[in-house]
KOLLUM-911334 format. One record per residue (C-alpha): x, y, z; residue number from 1. Coordinates in pm, 1 decimal, always signed. Layout:
<recs>
@east->X | north->Y | up->Z | loti->NUM
...
</recs>
This chain:
<recs>
@east->+1158.7 | north->+4232.0 | up->+1161.2 | loti->1
@east->+860.7 | north->+4012.3 | up->+1250.1 | loti->2
@east->+925.9 | north->+3665.0 | up->+1386.7 | loti->3
@east->+859.1 | north->+3364.9 | up->+1167.8 | loti->4
@east->+741.7 | north->+3019.5 | up->+1256.1 | loti->5
@east->+993.9 | north->+2733.8 | up->+1226.8 | loti->6
@east->+931.7 | north->+2363.8 | up->+1273.3 | loti->7
@east->+1231.8 | north->+2181.1 | up->+1415.5 | loti->8
@east->+1338.0 | north->+1829.8 | up->+1488.1 | loti->9
@east->+1637.5 | north->+1705.9 | up->+1682.5 | loti->10
@east->+1783.2 | north->+1454.8 | up->+1932.7 | loti->11
@east->+1817.6 | north->+1522.6 | up->+2303.8 | loti->12
@east->+2097.3 | north->+1402.0 | up->+2537.3 | loti->13
@east->+1920.1 | north->+1064.4 | up->+2590.0 | loti->14
@east->+1904.5 | north->+997.6 | up->+2216.1 | loti->15
@east->+1529.9 | north->+1049.9 | up->+2190.5 | loti->16
@east->+1382.3 | north->+1239.8 | up->+1899.7 | loti->17
@east->+1224.5 | north->+1570.9 | up->+1994.4 | loti->18
@east->+1029.8 | north->+1809.1 | up->+1774.5 | loti->19
@east->+828.4 | north->+2130.5 | up->+1801.8 | loti->20
@east->+769.9 | north->+2483.8 | up->+1671.2 | loti->21
@east->+970.3 | north->+2794.5 | up->+1755.3 | loti->22
@east->+897.3 | north->+3158.1 | up->+1662.4 | loti->23
@east->+1216.7 | north->+3333.6 | up->+1562.6 | loti->24
@east->+1361.4 | north->+3575.6 | up->+1306.1 | loti->25
@east->+1609.6 | north->+3342.6 | up->+1136.6 | loti->26
@east->+1708.1 | north->+2975.5 | up->+1137.1 | loti->27
@east->+2030.7 | north->+3065.1 | up->+1322.2 | loti->28
@east->+1820.3 | north->+3195.7 | up->+1614.5 | loti->29
@east->+1636.3 | north->+2864.4 | up->+1628.3 | loti->30
@east->+1968.3 | north->+2671.3 | up->+1625.4 | loti->31
@east->+2099.8 | north->+2887.0 | up->+1913.3 | loti->32
@east->+1785.9 | north->+2830.4 | up->+2126.8 | loti->33
@east->+1796.5 | north->+2458.5 | up->+2071.9 | loti->34
@east->+2169.1 | north->+2443.9 | up->+2142.2 | loti->35
@east->+2103.8 | north->+2608.5 | up->+2479.0 | loti->36
@east->+1853.8 | north->+2332.7 | up->+2550.8 | loti->37
@east->+2128.4 | north->+2074.6 | up->+2460.3 | loti->38
@east->+1934.0 | north->+1948.4 | up->+2160.9 | loti->39
@east->+2124.7 | north->+1841.7 | up->+1849.7 | loti->40
@east->+1932.9 | north->+1977.0 | up->+1552.6 | loti->41
@east->+1866.5 | north->+1745.8 | up->+1258.5 | loti->42
@east->+1610.6 | north->+1958.3 | up->+1075.0 | loti->43
@east->+1467.4 | north->+2309.6 | up->+1065.5 | loti->44
@east->+1193.7 | north->+2412.6 | up->+824.9 | loti->45
@east->+996.8 | north->+2734.3 | up->+799.9 | loti->46
@east->+622.0 | north->+2697.7 | up->+821.9 | loti->47
@east->+386.0 | north->+2917.7 | up->+628.4 | loti->48
@east->+27.3 | north->+3009.1 | up->+711.5 | loti->49
@east->-130.3 | north->+2730.8 | up->+510.7 | loti->50
@east->-401.3 | north->+2482.7 | up->+595.3 | loti->51
@east->-277.1 | north->+2189.8 | up->+799.4 | loti->52
@east->-368.0 | north->+1934.0 | up->+538.2 | loti->53
@east->-162.2 | north->+2127.3 | up->+275.3 | loti->54
@east->+136.6 | north->+2153.4 | up->+503.2 | loti->55
@east->+122.7 | north->+1781.5 | up->+559.4 | loti->56
@east->+119.3 | north->+1710.0 | up->+187.3 | loti->57
@east->+426.0 | north->+1931.9 | up->+138.0 | loti->58
@east->+630.7 | north->+1719.1 | up->+376.7 | loti->59
@east->+854.1 | north->+1462.3 | up->+210.4 | loti->60
@east->+754.1 | north->+1103.1 | up->+256.6 | loti->61
@east->+945.4 | north->+779.3 | up->+277.2 | loti->62
@east->+785.1 | north->+497.7 | up->+79.5 | loti->63
@east->+820.1 | north->+124.4 | up->+118.8 | loti->64
@east->+1045.6 | north->+92.3 | up->-188.0 | loti->65
@east->+1278.6 | north->+352.3 | up->-36.9 | loti->66
@east->+1310.5 | north->+140.8 | up->+282.5 | loti->67
@east->+1375.7 | north->-166.3 | up->+69.4 | loti->68
@east->+1653.0 | north->+14.3 | up->-119.7 | loti->69
@east->+1801.1 | north->+154.8 | up->+203.3 | loti->70
@east->+1810.3 | north->-188.2 | up->+362.0 | loti->71
@east->+1981.5 | north->-355.0 | up->+70.4 | loti->72
@east->+2246.9 | north->-83.6 | up->+41.3 | loti->73
@east->+2310.1 | north->-88.2 | up->+418.2 | loti->74
@east->+2337.7 | north->-468.7 | up->+429.2 | loti->75
@east->+2588.2 | north->-458.6 | up->+132.8 | loti->76
@east->+2807.6 | north->-200.3 | up->+305.1 | loti->77
@east->+2807.7 | north->-379.5 | up->+641.3 | loti->78
@east->+2879.9 | north->-710.7 | up->+474.6 | loti->79
@east->+3178.6 | north->-547.0 | up->+306.6 | loti->80
@east->+3317.3 | north->-450.9 | up->+646.7 | loti->81
@east->+3222.5 | north->-80.4 | up->+649.0 | loti->82
@east->+3145.9 | north->+51.8 | up->+1001.5 | loti->83
@east->+2783.2 | north->+148.7 | up->+1067.9 | loti->84
@east->+2844.3 | north->+523.7 | up->+1102.1 | loti->85
@east->+3057.4 | north->+537.1 | up->+790.3 | loti->86
@east->+2788.4 | north->+337.6 | up->+606.1 | loti->87
@east->+2538.1 | north->+601.7 | up->+700.6 | loti->88
@east->+2771.9 | north->+868.1 | up->+564.8 | loti->89
@east->+2807.6 | north->+685.1 | up->+235.7 | loti->90
@east->+2433.6 | north->+642.6 | up->+199.3 | loti->91
@east->+2377.2 | north->+1005.3 | up->+288.1 | loti->92
@east->+2615.0 | north->+1128.0 | up->+16.5 | loti->93
@east->+2466.4 | north->+904.3 | up->-248.5 | loti->94
@east->+2099.0 | north->+954.1 | up->-169.7 | loti->95
@east->+1891.6 | north->+1186.4 | up->-386.6 | loti->96
@east->+1563.2 | north->+1131.0 | up->-205.0 | loti->97
@east->+1519.0 | north->+1427.2 | up->+35.5 | loti->98
@east->+1292.9 | north->+1240.7 | up->+275.9 | loti->99
@east->+1524.7 | north->+934.9 | up->+295.4 | loti->100
@east->+1827.6 | north->+1160.7 | up->+324.6 | loti->101
@east->+1672.9 | north->+1324.5 | up->+635.3 | loti->102
@east->+1590.8 | north->+986.6 | up->+782.1 | loti->103
@east->+1948.3 | north->+859.3 | up->+730.4 | loti->104
@east->+2089.5 | north->+1168.9 | up->+898.1 | loti->105
@east->+1856.0 | north->+1130.1 | up->+1200.9 | loti->106
@east->+1947.4 | north->+764.6 | up->+1237.7 | loti->107
@east->+2319.5 | north->+841.2 | up->+1221.9 | loti->108
@east->+2283.4 | north->+1116.0 | up->+1482.8 | loti->109
@east->+2103.5 | north->+881.2 | up->+1721.4 | loti->110
@east->+2342.3 | north->+596.5 | up->+1673.1 | loti->111
@east->+2640.3 | north->+829.3 | up->+1716.3 | loti->112
@east->+2484.4 | north->+946.4 | up->+2045.1 | loti->113
@east->+2494.4 | north->+589.5 | up->+2177.8 | loti->114
@east->+2148.1 | north->+469.2 | up->+2089.6 | loti->115
@east->+2112.7 | north->+106.5 | up->+1962.0 | loti->116
@east->+2014.3 | north->+88.2 | up->+1593.6 | loti->117
@east->+1687.6 | north->-98.0 | up->+1666.6 | loti->118
@east->+1595.7 | north->+159.1 | up->+1923.9 | loti->119
@east->+1660.6 | north->+437.4 | up->+1678.4 | loti->120
@east->+1446.4 | north->+261.0 | up->+1416.5 | loti->121
@east->+1152.1 | north->+223.8 | up->+1655.6 | loti->122
@east->+1122.0 | north->+602.5 | up->+1675.6 | loti->123
@east->+1043.9 | north->+631.5 | up->+1303.7 | loti->124
@east->+710.8 | north->+522.7 | up->+1158.6 | loti->125
@east->+883.1 | north->+410.9 | up->+833.2 | loti->126
@east->+1006.7 | north->+95.9 | up->+1011.4 | loti->127
@east->+751.0 | north->-155.5 | up->+1134.8 | loti->128
@east->+772.9 | north->-392.1 | up->+1432.2 | loti->129
@east->+902.5 | north->-678.9 | up->+1213.5 | loti->130
@east->+1190.9 | north->-463.8 | up->+1090.3 | loti->131
@east->+1291.9 | north->-347.7 | up->+1432.1 | loti->132
@east->+1267.9 | north->-690.9 | up->+1590.7 | loti->133
@east->+1492.1 | north->-847.6 | up->+1327.0 | loti->134
@east->+1750.2 | north->-569.2 | up->+1361.8 | loti->135
@east->+1744.3 | north->-619.7 | up->+1740.6 | loti->136
@east->+1806.2 | north->-993.7 | up->+1700.0 | loti->137
@east->+2094.7 | north->-915.2 | up->+1454.8 | loti->138
@east->+2252.4 | north->-673.1 | up->+1705.2 | loti->139
@east->+2232.2 | north->-916.9 | up->+1993.5 | loti->140
@east->+2380.2 | north->-1202.9 | up->+1786.9 | loti->141
@east->+2647.2 | north->-991.2 | up->+1621.5 | loti->142
@east->+2501.3 | north->-1068.6 | up->+1278.1 | loti->143
@east->+2354.2 | north->-736.1 | up->+1179.2 | loti->144
@east->+2475.5 | north->-760.7 | up->+820.9 | loti->145
@east->+2327.2 | north->-1107.0 | up->+776.2 | loti->146
@east->+1999.7 | north->-1002.3 | up->+929.4 | loti->147
@east->+1973.1 | north->-689.1 | up->+715.4 | loti->148
@east->+2039.6 | north->-911.5 | up->+408.7 | loti->149
@east->+1752.0 | north->-1132.7 | up->+510.0 | loti->150
@east->+1534.8 | north->-830.6 | up->+567.8 | loti->151
@east->+1626.8 | north->-693.8 | up->+229.1 | loti->152
@east->+1529.7 | north->-1024.1 | up->+58.1 | loti->153
@east->+1205.5 | north->-1029.6 | up->+252.2 | loti->154
@east->+1120.8 | north->-664.9 | up->+155.2 | loti->155
@east->+1211.7 | north->-719.7 | up->-204.0 | loti->156
@east->+986.0 | north->-1026.2 | up->-241.0 | loti->157
@east->+699.1 | north->-845.4 | up->-61.0 | loti->158
@east->+740.3 | north->-544.9 | up->-289.5 | loti->159
@east->+746.4 | north->-773.9 | up->-593.7 | loti->160
@east->+420.8 | north->-932.3 | up->-477.1 | loti->161
@east->+259.8 | north->-590.0 | up->-431.5 | loti->162
@east->+386.0 | north->-469.4 | up->-769.0 | loti->163
@east->+252.9 | north->-781.3 | up->-942.2 | loti->164
@east->-102.7 | north->-723.9 | up->-805.4 | loti->165
@east->-85.0 | north->-349.0 | up->-860.5 | loti->166
@east->+28.2 | north->-378.4 | up->-1222.6 | loti->167
@east->-253.9 | north->-621.2 | up->-1305.3 | loti->168
@east->-508.2 | north->-352.0 | up->-1200.1 | loti->169
@east->-351.5 | north->-54.2 | up->-1376.8 | loti->170
@east->-424.3 | north->-154.0 | up->-1734.3 | loti->171
@east->-799.6 | north->-233.2 | up->-1703.0 | loti->172
@east->-854.1 | north->+65.1 | up->-1472.2 | loti->173
@east->-679.4 | north->+300.3 | up->-1716.9 | loti->174
@east->-865.2 | north->+170.3 | up->-2025.2 | loti->175
@east->-1203.2 | north->+179.2 | up->-1857.0 | loti->176
@east->-1145.4 | north->+526.0 | up->-1714.0 | loti->177
@east->-1044.0 | north->+664.3 | up->-2057.5 | loti->178
@east->-1344.2 | north->+493.9 | up->-2217.7 | loti->179
@east->-1579.7 | north->+643.7 | up->-1953.7 | loti->180
@east->-1434.0 | north->+992.4 | up->-2014.8 | loti->181
@east->-1481.9 | north->+956.1 | up->-2388.1 | loti->182
@east->-1837.9 | north->+844.6 | up->-2343.4 | loti->183
@east->-1911.3 | north->+1141.7 | up->-2124.6 | loti->184
@east->-1763.4 | north->+1378.6 | up->-2379.9 | loti->185
@east->-1971.5 | north->+1219.1 | up->-2654.5 | loti->186
@east->-2289.8 | north->+1248.0 | up->-2451.2 | loti->187
@east->-2222.1 | north->+1613.7 | up->-2359.1 | loti->188
@east->-2088.7 | north->+1752.9 | up->-2685.2 | loti->189
@east->-2178.5 | north->+1516.8 | up->-2975.2 | loti->190
@east->-2529.1 | north->+1394.2 | up->-2888.9 | loti->191
@east->-2672.8 | north->+1754.0 | up->-2872.5 | loti->192
@east->-2566.4 | north->+1813.0 | up->-3229.8 | loti->193
@east->-2750.8 | north->+1499.6 | up->-3339.1 | loti->194
@east->-3049.3 | north->+1598.9 | up->-3122.3 | loti->195
@east->-3095.6 | north->+1916.4 | up->-3339.8 | loti->196
@east->-3090.7 | north->+1696.7 | up->-3650.4 | loti->197
@east->-3345.3 | north->+1458.4 | up->-3503.3 | loti->198
@east->-3575.2 | north->+1751.6 | up->-3417.4 | loti->199
@east->-3612.5 | north->+1835.6 | up->-3784.1 | loti->200
@east->-3738.5 | north->+1485.0 | up->-3868.7 | loti->201
@east->-4073.5 | north->+1537.4 | up->-3707.6 | loti->202
@east->-4102.9 | north->+1163.7 | up->-3636.2 | loti->203
@east->-4097.4 | north->+948.2 | up->-3323.2 | loti->204
@east->-3743.6 | north->+837.3 | up->-3233.9 | loti->205
@east->-3653.8 | north->+479.4 | up->-3137.8 | loti->206
@east->-3643.6 | north->+393.9 | up->-2771.5 | loti->207
@east->-3264.3 | north->+352.5 | up->-2771.2 | loti->208
@east->-3213.3 | north->+700.4 | up->-2914.3 | loti->209
@east->-3458.0 | north->+853.8 | up->-2670.5 | loti->210
@east->-3269.5 | north->+686.8 | up->-2384.2 | loti->211
@east->-2935.6 | north->+826.6 | up->-2503.0 | loti->212
@east->-3084.2 | north->+1177.8 | up->-2547.5 | loti->213
@east->-3233.3 | north->+1164.1 | up->-2196.3 | loti->214
@east->-2894.4 | north->+1055.2 | up->-2051.1 | loti->215
@east->-2721.4 | north->+1336.1 | up->-2242.8 | loti->216
@east->-2976.3 | north->+1595.5 | up->-2109.2 | loti->217
@east->-2933.2 | north->+1463.7 | up->-1757.8 | loti->218
@east->-2548.9 | north->+1490.9 | up->-1777.8 | loti->219
@east->-2570.6 | north->+1846.5 | up->-1913.0 | loti->220
@east->-2813.2 | north->+1963.2 | up->-1648.1 | loti->221
@east->-2695.7 | north->+1772.6 | up->-1341.7 | loti->222
@east->-2352.7 | north->+1637.7 | up->-1437.5 | loti->223
@east->-2157.1 | north->+1861.1 | up->-1204.3 | loti->224
@east->-2393.5 | north->+1790.5 | up->-913.4 | loti->225
@east->-2375.0 | north->+1418.6 | up->-985.9 | loti->226
@east->-1991.9 | north->+1431.9 | up->-989.4 | loti->227
@east->-1977.8 | north->+1628.1 | up->-664.3 | loti->228
@east->-2231.3 | north->+1392.8 | up->-497.3 | loti->229
@east->-2034.9 | north->+1083.0 | up->-613.8 | loti->230
@east->-1700.3 | north->+1224.1 | up->-484.8 | loti->231
@east->-1866.0 | north->+1321.3 | up->-153.9 | loti->232
@east->-2026.0 | north->+983.3 | up->-113.9 | loti->233
@east->-1692.1 | north->+807.0 | up->-189.2 | loti->234
@east->-1506.0 | north->+1026.6 | up->+59.9 | loti->235
@east->-1775.2 | north->+965.5 | up->+330.9 | loti->236
@east->-1774.0 | north->+587.3 | up->+270.2 | loti->237
@east->-1397.9 | north->+569.3 | up->+277.7 | loti->238
@east->-1387.5 | north->+773.3 | up->+604.6 | loti->239
@east->-1653.4 | north->+546.4 | up->+761.7 | loti->240
@east->-1462.4 | north->+231.9 | up->+661.3 | loti->241
@east->-1147.3 | north->+374.5 | up->+813.7 | loti->242
@east->-1317.4 | north->+471.4 | up->+1138.9 | loti->243
@east->-1543.4 | north->+166.9 | up->+1190.5 | loti->244
@east->-1370.4 | north->-159.9 | up->+1255.1 | loti->245
@east->-1691.6 | north->-358.4 | up->+1198.5 | loti->246
@east->-1733.2 | north->-205.6 | up->+850.0 | loti->247
@east->-1370.4 | north->-303.9 | up->+761.1 | loti->248
@east->-1417.4 | north->-654.6 | up->+901.3 | loti->249
@east->-1731.1 | north->-703.7 | up->+691.7 | loti->250
@east->-1560.6 | north->-564.6 | up->+378.6 | loti->251
@east->-1258.9 | north->-791.3 | up->+422.4 | loti->252
@east->-1487.7 | north->-1090.6 | up->+484.7 | loti->253
@east->-1689.8 | north->-1015.1 | up->+165.2 | loti->254
@east->-1365.8 | north->-972.5 | up->-30.1 | loti->255
@east->-1269.6 | north->-1334.6 | up->+45.8 | loti->256
@east->-1609.3 | north->-1455.5 | up->-91.9 | loti->257
@east->-1575.2 | north->-1296.3 | up->-434.3 | loti->258
@east->-1529.8 | north->-1538.6 | up->-723.5 | loti->259
@east->-1194.0 | north->-1418.4 | up->-854.7 | loti->260
@east->-1066.0 | north->-1158.5 | up->-609.3 | loti->261
@east->-1133.2 | north->-1391.0 | up->-310.6 | loti->262
@east->-880.1 | north->-1668.6 | up->-401.6 | loti->263
@east->-628.0 | north->-1408.5 | up->-523.0 | loti->264
@east->-654.2 | north->-1218.6 | up->-191.0 | loti->265
@east->-632.3 | north->-1538.0 | up->+15.0 | loti->266
@east->-320.0 | north->-1656.3 | up->-172.4 | loti->267
@east->-154.0 | north->-1314.2 | up->-151.6 | loti->268
@east->-216.7 | north->-1286.4 | up->+222.7 | loti->269
@east->-102.7 | north->-1645.8 | up->+278.4 | loti->270
@east->+218.4 | north->-1581.3 | up->+88.6 | loti->271
@east->+296.2 | north->-1270.5 | up->+283.1 | loti->272
@east->+202.6 | north->-1432.5 | up->+616.9 | loti->273
@east->+421.1 | north->-1743.4 | up->+564.3 | loti->274
@east->+708.8 | north->-1542.5 | up->+420.0 | loti->275
@east->+720.0 | north->-1310.2 | up->+720.5 | loti->276
@east->+684.0 | north->-1589.8 | up->+973.7 | loti->277
@east->+962.3 | north->-1782.2 | up->+802.5 | loti->278
@east->+1194.8 | north->-1482.2 | up->+808.8 | loti->279
@east->+1133.1 | north->-1427.4 | up->+1181.4 | loti->280
@east->+1159.8 | north->-1792.9 | up->+1275.3 | loti->281
@east->+1483.1 | north->-1837.2 | up->+1077.0 | loti->282
@east->+1625.9 | north->-1541.4 | up->+1259.2 | loti->283
@east->+1571.2 | north->-1724.5 | up->+1590.7 | loti->284
@east->+1268.5 | north->-1527.6 | up->+1714.5 | loti->285
@east->+1038.6 | north->-1754.2 | up->+1922.2 | loti->286
@east->+725.9 | north->-1859.2 | up->+1739.7 | loti->287
@east->+490.5 | north->-1689.1 | up->+1980.2 | loti->288
@east->+678.4 | north->-1361.8 | up->+1953.3 | loti->289
@east->+704.7 | north->-1398.3 | up->+1578.4 | loti->290
@east->+327.0 | north->-1426.3 | up->+1553.0 | loti->291
@east->+296.6 | north->-1100.7 | up->+1740.1 | loti->292
@east->+488.2 | north->-925.5 | up->+1462.9 | loti->293
@east->+301.1 | north->-1112.5 | up->+1187.9 | loti->294
@east->-48.0 | north->-999.1 | up->+1298.4 | loti->295
@east->-67.5 | north->-683.4 | up->+1083.8 | loti->296
@east->+157.2 | north->-776.9 | up->+798.9 | loti->297
@east->-115.2 | north->-888.4 | up->+560.7 | loti->298
@east->-334.6 | north->-578.6 | up->+611.0 | loti->299
@east->-640.4 | north->-809.9 | up->+629.8 | loti->300
@east->-850.1 | north->-814.8 | up->+944.3 | loti->301
@east->-955.5 | north->-1182.3 | up->+908.5 | loti->302
@east->-590.6 | north->-1293.8 | up->+895.5 | loti->303
@east->-506.9 | north->-1062.7 | up->+1183.1 | loti->304
@east->-779.4 | north->-1210.7 | up->+1403.2 | loti->305
@east->-676.6 | north->-1562.4 | up->+1301.7 | loti->306
@east->-313.2 | north->-1486.8 | up->+1396.0 | loti->307
@east->-415.9 | north->-1369.7 | up->+1734.8 | loti->308
@east->-616.3 | north->-1692.1 | up->+1786.4 | loti->309
@east->-324.9 | north->-1903.4 | up->+1665.9 | loti->310
@east->-86.8 | north->-1722.3 | up->+1908.5 | loti->311
@east->-321.7 | north->-1786.6 | up->+2195.7 | loti->312
@east->-337.0 | north->-2157.8 | up->+2114.3 | loti->313
@east->+39.9 | north->-2183.4 | up->+2086.9 | loti->314
@east->+77.9 | north->-2024.8 | up->+2429.9 | loti->315
@east->-148.7 | north->-2297.1 | up->+2563.2 | loti->316
@east->+77.4 | north->-2562.5 | up->+2413.1 | loti->317
@east->-104.2 | north->-2636.4 | up->+2088.8 | loti->318
@east->+100.0 | north->-2716.6 | up->+1771.4 | loti->319
@east->+110.1 | north->-2467.3 | up->+1492.1 | loti->320
@east->-46.3 | north->-2703.8 | up->+1236.9 | loti->321
@east->-344.1 | north->-2776.7 | up->+1466.4 | loti->322
@east->-388.9 | north->-2410.5 | up->+1541.0 | loti->323
@east->-391.0 | north->-2329.8 | up->+1167.4 | loti->324
@east->-642.8 | north->-2612.0 | up->+1108.3 | loti->325
@east->-879.6 | north->-2446.2 | up->+1355.0 | loti->326
@east->-909.2 | north->-2114.9 | up->+1160.0 | loti->327
@east->-1223.2 | north->-2242.2 | up->+971.4 | loti->328
@east->-1054.3 | north->-2280.1 | up->+634.0 | loti->329
@east->-899.7 | north->-1932.9 | up->+623.6 | loti->330
@east->-557.3 | north->-2084.5 | up->+549.0 | loti->331
@east->-545.2 | north->-2331.6 | up->+257.5 | loti->332
@east->-503.8 | north->-2701.9 | up->+348.8 | loti->333
@east->-152.8 | north->-2705.3 | up->+202.2 | loti->334
@east->-31.0 | north->-2455.9 | up->+462.4 | loti->335
@east->-155.1 | north->-2683.9 | up->+743.8 | loti->336
@east->+9.3 | north->-2994.5 | up->+585.2 | loti->337
@east->+342.7 | north->-2816.6 | up->+522.2 | loti->338
@east->+352.4 | north->-2689.7 | up->+885.3 | loti->339
@east->+275.8 | north->-3035.6 | up->+1015.2 | loti->340
@east->+558.0 | north->-3183.7 | up->+809.8 | loti->341
@east->+791.6 | north->-2906.4 | up->+925.2 | loti->342
@east->+706.0 | north->-2965.2 | up->+1289.9 | loti->343
@east->+761.5 | north->-3343.9 | up->+1262.0 | loti->344
@east->+1095.5 | north->-3298.9 | up->+1074.9 | loti->345
@east->+1223.2 | north->-3001.9 | up->+1269.6 | loti->346
@east->+1242.6 | north->-2789.2 | up->+953.1 | loti->347
@east->+947.2 | north->-2560.0 | up->+1007.9 | loti->348
@east->+1130.6 | north->-2251.8 | up->+877.3 | loti->349
@east->+1221.4 | north->-2433.6 | up->+559.0 | loti->350
@east->+867.4 | north->-2555.0 | up->+503.7 | loti->351
@east->+726.9 | north->-2204.6 | up->+561.5 | loti->352
@east->+970.8 | north->-2070.9 | up->+310.3 | loti->353
@east->+865.2 | north->-2326.8 | up->+47.1 | loti->354
@east->+498.9 | north->-2255.2 | up->+121.6 | loti->355
@east->+555.3 | north->-1881.9 | up->+65.6 | loti->356
@east->+730.2 | north->-1952.0 | up->-263.4 | loti->357
@east->+443.6 | north->-2172.1 | up->-374.9 | loti->358
@east->+170.5 | north->-1914.8 | up->-311.2 | loti->359
@east->+381.4 | north->-1632.1 | up->-458.2 | loti->360
@east->+395.2 | north->-1838.2 | up->-777.3 | loti->361
@east->+20.3 | north->-1900.7 | up->-752.1 | loti->362
@east->-37.2 | north->-1520.2 | up->-726.5 | loti->363
@east->+187.1 | north->-1456.8 | up->-1028.5 | loti->364
@east->+14.4 | north->-1719.6 | up->-1245.0 | loti->365
@east->-333.2 | north->-1603.3 | up->-1137.1 | loti->366
@east->-250.5 | north->-1245.8 | up->-1218.3 | loti->367
@east->-108.1 | north->-1347.9 | up->-1554.7 | loti->368
@east->-425.8 | north->-1543.1 | up->-1637.9 | loti->369
@east->-644.7 | north->-1253.8 | up->-1527.7 | loti->370
@east->-447.0 | north->-1011.4 | up->-1742.5 | loti->371
@east->-490.6 | north->-1241.6 | up->-2044.8 | loti->372
@east->-867.2 | north->-1277.8 | up->-1978.6 | loti->373
@east->-927.7 | north->-910.2 | up->-1902.9 | loti->374
@east->-811.8 | north->-785.2 | up->-2240.8 | loti->375
@east->-1098.0 | north->-957.2 | up->-2450.3 | loti->376
@east->-1348.7 | north->-878.8 | up->-2170.7 | loti->377
@east->-1255.9 | north->-508.1 | up->-2188.1 | loti->378
@east->-1281.1 | north->-512.0 | up->-2568.9 | loti->379
@east->-1632.7 | north->-663.0 | up->-2545.6 | loti->380
@east->-1742.9 | north->-405.5 | up->-2292.1 | loti->381
@east->-1603.0 | north->-113.3 | up->-2502.4 | loti->382
@east->-1755.9 | north->-265.3 | up->-2816.7 | loti->383
@east->-2100.0 | north->-282.0 | up->-2657.8 | loti->384
@east->-2079.6 | north->+70.9 | up->-2520.8 | loti->385
@east->-1947.6 | north->+237.7 | up->-2831.7 | loti->386
@east->-2153.5 | north->+19.1 | up->-3064.8 | loti->387
@east->-2472.3 | north->+87.2 | up->-2868.8 | loti->388
@east->-2407.5 | north->+458.3 | up->-2869.7 | loti->389
@east->-2337.8 | north->+470.4 | up->-3247.0 | loti->390
@east->-2646.4 | north->+257.8 | up->-3310.2 | loti->391
@east->-2860.8 | north->+494.1 | up->-3108.1 | loti->392
@east->-2738.4 | north->+798.1 | up->-3294.5 | loti->393
@east->-2763.5 | north->+656.5 | up->-3650.5 | loti->394
@east->-3075.5 | north->+442.0 | up->-3615.9 | loti->395
@east->-3319.0 | north->+733.1 | up->-3680.7 | loti->396
@east->-3118.6 | north->+825.5 | up->-3990.5 | loti->397
@east->-3138.0 | north->+467.9 | up->-4123.4 | loti->398
@east->-3517.9 | north->+457.1 | up->-4052.2 | loti->399
@east->-3555.7 | north->+787.4 | up->-4235.3 | loti->400
@east->-3374.1 | north->+650.5 | up->-4536.9 | loti->401
@east->-3600.3 | north->+347.7 | up->-4547.8 | loti->402
@east->-3912.8 | north->+568.7 | up->-4546.5 | loti->403
@east->-3776.6 | north->+786.2 | up->-4828.4 | loti->404
</recs>
């Protein structure tokens, strides 16, 4: 029997995760080979001769909402007095998500082997530096359940913020996409039928009708090429933005200058930035170290660069409020004032928390207003498109009726 290719993953004697590919006949042969190498197997999966990108997409993925749910459940179990290893077993038995189930088993194996939980978490890309740092603080202070509960609250509020913004974009995007598809179908299948009728008139057509017919002919002749070129251009542009830091920086800077999206983006990033900093500072992490973990939390390069500058000024002895004030208006004035009050009163963590709550409410109210305003705007756009198309198709018939 020919040998097959198996991808494996396991934990060595030091508690480090190891992975690789072995050619063997069965999975039992793979397990035996790894056992001889003193590797505890956590996963074995057969690999087929498929393209690499397809194999990657077949792999299960852990999403942010899964980590939020895992953190809340683990915090609840630990707070109830359940030991950590037993808590992993309970979560494993009750988990239906295959990817998260594998992750829980790997974490349990590492912790059982003597590795600290925060060190085990650092070896998985599903957990960011903020998560691992807070777990490390909780382990050192003997307050792991409390720290996980704070983490769960933080992740739930961050997820709620993302969901609010995402849900505001789904409705207009879906409506406009369906409207665009309907217009394309009309231009490709309905307009040619009217074109045959217009040809029998023997009269000059109105300019609006001629434009619609030309657009229909163009879509019929070059529609597939246009679709392919658009998809290729979008893929190339996205790849260039991902690879070129200058392009992303310019794009993020322009995003802040847009009339409606700019303030919404600024408030959302400010809420996430202050929320994360408050969570770290409340946990006892020094401010300079907390800023290190906050740098990439917003996903915005302008805020990341500003955070690095703020951290450098704090290392030199500058106050946080003064450092925030020197970011050229990136942070709203209220953030600077609240931080100044917090520094003077010794309640900086409380003030950061209140600031985060304020800007989270601002994002919610802005999204609600936009959702209300977008509905009539979309109706007007659809009315103009559909009305213009109907007018272009029936205008020659109305003119012919007036002549008769």
